[in-house]
N, C-alpha and C positions, 0 to 999 in steps of 0.2 A: 439624688443619686444619679451619677453619670452613666449613661448607657454606652456600651462598647459595641463597635461594629467590627466584625472579622473581615479582613481584606487579604487577598492574595496578590502579591506583586512578584514580578520576575526581575531579578538582579543578576548582573554578571557575577561570575565566581569571584573575581577580583574585588568588586565592590562589597559583596557579602562577607568575604574574609576580612576586609578592612573594618566593616561595621562590627563584626564579631570580635575583632581585636580591640576596638574602641570600647565595646560593651564590657569585655573582660577587664581591660585596663582601668575603667572607671567604676567597676562593680555595678553595672546597670545591665538591663536586658536589651536584646536587639529591639524589642517592641518599644522600650523607652527611648532608645536612640532614634528610631524612625519617627516616633511621635514628636519628639523634640525638634527633629530636623524639619518635619512638615510644618510644625507650629512656627518655627523661625522663618521658614520660607514664606508662609502666608503673612506673617507680620511684616516682613521686608516688602512683599508685594503691596500691602496696604500702605506702608510708609511711602513707597515710590508713587503710588496713586495720589496720596495726599500732597506730596511735593509737586507733582504735575498739576494738580488742581490749584495749589497755591501760586505756582508760577503763572498759570493762565489768569488767575484773579489779579495778580500783580501787573501783568501785561495789560489787562483791561483797564486797571486803575490808571496806569501811565498813559494809555491811549485817551482816556477821558479827562485828562488834565491833572489828575492826582491831587485832589483837595485833601488837606490834612483834617484829621478828626476835629481838632480845635476849631478850625475855620468852618467846617460843616456845622458843628453844634452851635457855634456863635451865630451863624446865619440863621439857623433854625430857631434859636432863642429870639433873635430880632424879629423874625417873621411872626412868631407866636405873640410877642408883645404888641406888634402892630395890629394883628388880627384881634387881640383882646381889647385894645384901645378903641378900635373901630366899632366893636359891638357895644362898648360901654357908653359911647358918647355920641 
């Protein structure tokens, strides 16, 4: 069961009227409109943060030479084979 928190916010008359009109037009409550708007805002903020992190990771990748996954795993396999052979013989 989801808990609900009552919150008081101050909106301009113009914004409140616009939200009320949207609520009536879409047969939703003001609470639903505000809840959806806040949810969408938070999701957009998280997406922006993810994009920023991805861009930073890509920049680091390029700075460090940008080795492909295929080359990395090929080199790792070769190292593993070499280490395994040296232990066996």
